[in-house]
Each structure stands twice: as C-alpha cells, then as structure tokens.
N, C-alpha and C positions, 0 to 999 in steps of 0.2 A: 814560651819560657820571654822572660825579659831578657837584654843586656843587663850583664854583671859588673860590676864596679865595687870599689871599699871605699871609696875616698873618703864618704859622709860621715863625720864622726857625730856622735848625740849631743854631745855639747856642746856643736856648731849646728844642731839639727836648728831648721825654722820653725817647726813646732815642738819640739822639746819640752815647753812650757805646757803643754797641751797632752804632752802622752803619756804611760805609764811606768816609762823612766823617771817624773819631774822632779821626783825627791832623792834621788840618789845623789851620793856624794860622787867626786869624779873618779877616784879609784876605782869606785862599780860598773860606774857609765863605761870606762874605758873597755874592762871587762865584758860588758855586752857588747862593745866595737869589738871586740876579738871575736865573739861567738855569730856573729851576723852575717849576712852576706846581701850587699845593696844591688837590686836589682832596677832597671829602669823599664817601665812597659807603656809601650805606643798604645794610643787608642785601638779598642777594639779588641787586646792580648787578655789573656785572660792569667789571674794567680793561680785560682784553683778550680776545681770544678766537681760539682754536686755529685755524692757517689763514691768518690775517690777516697781513699785512707786520711787523715791529717798526721802530716809528717810536722808541721812548727806554724806560728803564726807570722800575719804580715801587719808591721807598723805602717804605715802610710805616713811619709817624710812630705812629701808635695805630691798634689795632685787629687782628683774623685776617683772613688769606686763605687759600681753598684753593684749589690748583693740579690741575687735574681732568684728564686727557686722554681722548678718547675714539677707542678701538682700532678695528681692521678689522670688528672685529663689530658696532661701533656699541653698544658697551658705555662709559660713562662709569665714571673709576676714578680714585679722588685719590690725587695721587703724591705730596702735601708741603700740611704747614700754614704759613704763612709769619705772623709775627706782629712787633711791633714792634721797628724795627731792620735785619729783614730788607728783600732787593731781591730782586723777582720782575720779568720778562721781561730779564734781563743776558744768558741765556745764549744768546738769538735776536741779539743787537747783535752777540757775539764771530763768533757761526758765519757772519753773513750769513744764515739763515734767516728762514721762517716760523716766526711763533709754535708751538710746539708743544702747547702745553696753552693753557687759559680759568684765568683768574685770577679769584676769584668771592668778593665780602666775605661773611663767615661773621655780621659781626657791624656796627654802624658805625665803619668808617673813616677815617683820616686817612689820606691817600698824596699825598706829592710825585710829579711826572711830571719828568724830567730829560730833555730832546732826544739821538738818537743821536749827533749830530754832535759835540754840548759834550761828554758825557761820554766822548767818544773821544780829544777832543782833552785832556780834565783827567786821563784815566787816562795818557797820552802826558806831560802836562808833572808828574804827582803824582805818583809812586813808591809813596807808602804806600797810594794808592787803589786800585791796579794788584792790591798784596798782596793789603789785603784784599779785592778783588776776587775774585781767584786761589783767595785760602782757602778761599770761601764758596761757588766752582764746587768744593771739594772737597770740603768737609762735605756737597754738594748730592748728590755723584757716591757718597760713602761712603754717605750714609745711603741712596740709591735701590738701591746695591747689596747692602744689608745686607738691605730690604724682600725684596727678589727673594729673598735666599737664606732668609729667615724664612717666605714663602711655600710656598717647596717645602719646608723643614724641620722645618716645627712647625703644631703640628693648631691649630685655631681658638682653641682654651680658652689655647693658650698663645702666641697672637699677639695675641688681646684682652687679656691681663696684660702684655704687652709694651708693648703701644700704650699703655696707661692709663699703665704706668713714665716712658713719653716725654711723653708730656701735663703726668705731673707735674713733668720737669726742666725742660718750657718754659713752664709755667703754673700749677705747683705753689704754693700758698702757703698759708702753717702754720695751723691752724684749731684751737687747742687739741693735741688728741692728735690729730688728725686733719690729711691734707693736702687742701684745696682745689682742685678742678681747675676753677680760672678763666677758663674757654672753654665754651662749652655747645653742645654738637657733637649734632644728630641720630641717630635709630639708623641711616639710611638712610646720613648720611656716615662713621658709626664702620665701620660695615658694609663697605663702599666700604673704605674704607684698608683693612682688615685679609681684603679679599676674600674675603665669603662673605655670603647672601643673611641679610637682617634679621630675618628669623624666627630662624634660629640663633645671631645676636649675642644676641635678648632674652633667647634659653634660658642662654644663658652669662652674661649677665651675671646673670641670677635666681642663678644655681647659685656668682657671686662674693661673691653676696650674702649666699647663706644660710652661705656658710661662712666670713662675716668678712672677708673680703680689704678689700669697700668697702662704701660706704652709699650712698643715694641720696636727696634730697630736690630733688621735683619735678627739672629736668632736669641738677641740677647731683648731680658726682659727689664722694665724698671719699674716698680711700684710707684704710683704717685700719689695716690693715697691710701695710707696702712688703715687710717681710723676706719675709713668706709667698708675697706677691705676687713676689718675686724670685726664689724658688726655684723659684713654679709657673710662672713663665713661661721657663725654664730658659733664663737669659743670664749672660754674667758682666758683674756691674754691681758 
C-alpha cells in the first residue's frame, strides 16, 4: 500500500483536464476531495491485485501504472499502460466482479482512491462523470481489440514499431528534431506488451536503431524517424 496523504485537491490536479471529473463544478470537485484518499506509490508497489474484490477505483494524478493479467498458463502479460488522467479498477466496480488484473506502479505515482459506494452515487448524480467513464471504458475496449488483432496479424517488428508509436502518442515530448518517450519501460515489460521474448525484443530494437528509426540513451528511447516507423508498423496513422 502506498503512503497516504490528502494534500492534492482535484481543482489543482495536474491531470484534471484529462480525467473523468473534468466537467464538474467547484462545489462538486470539493465533494470528491472529501471522499478520496491520496496515496503515493513507489516503483513496483501494487495498487490492487487480480482476484481481489473491488473496494473502489483509482484515479492517476501523476505517474505511470502497468495493468497486468495472469492467464490460465500462469504467464503474466501487460494489457495496458495507464498514465496521468486515467482511471484503473473501474471496470470491476460496474461489473461487480473481482479485479481481473493487477495494477503496479512503473515509477513513483500519486493516485487518488475513491470508494465504490461513493463513485456509484456520483455516477448516478452527475451525468458528465458517467459519460467520461463510459468513454474510457469504450477506449479501453477498443485498445484491447486492436491489441488482439495486432498480435494475430502482425509480426514482432511491426508490433514493436506500433508500440513505440503508441508510447509517442501518450508520452512523447519534442526534443529538438527527435521525439523523446518520457516513460522508462524495461525490456521485459515491452516484450510482454507485444507478446514476445525479451531476447527477440532486444534484437529488433537493435535493428530499428541501425535503420535510423530510433535512438537510445540509457533507458530513454527517442524516435528519430516517425514516418518511417508508421510505414514499418503497417498501420493507418
């Protein structure tokens, strides 16, 4: 469990404009403040664990969280990377099922926990919150369907290029004539996302570097040829 504090207010949250509460008026936001607990998680700490009952949902204020699932074969795979403004754990609240995944901090995160009973009341009372949650659920489903399609229809190099472009959309920062991916995933994490072995990922990362699509400084990846990656990934972009 992360370290709790209550200093972060919704109105001053850095991800307010991206979150499900972005259209609430000040009075309603203060009410959310009164019903949430703010936790700080260090890298590797879990927010919730697959198979546990859902007591609420988590709104990410700052940082990155990986959502993983363990299949029947016991193998863990990353199904989603959630970042500032995203919510996790919400699906289980509305389906009244145990958490179907585990959420783990990739780096230091500030996360607001909102009790299940309160969020259900808020969704009932505030249509804008319900609409934003439905939109997020729809985007999550669309991303899951796209991932499954990619795993079946594309080779590993294409899936890797596609992953880099997705990270560019969510975490890309212009750095001169390059685009810096402002998230540090391990080789194992990247391999898990695209469904391959770490050794295979390393080999294809080296190929993308040698062909001039990307550069790497330490654990930081830079995209140097976005158009080339788009063509290589074989996606409509």
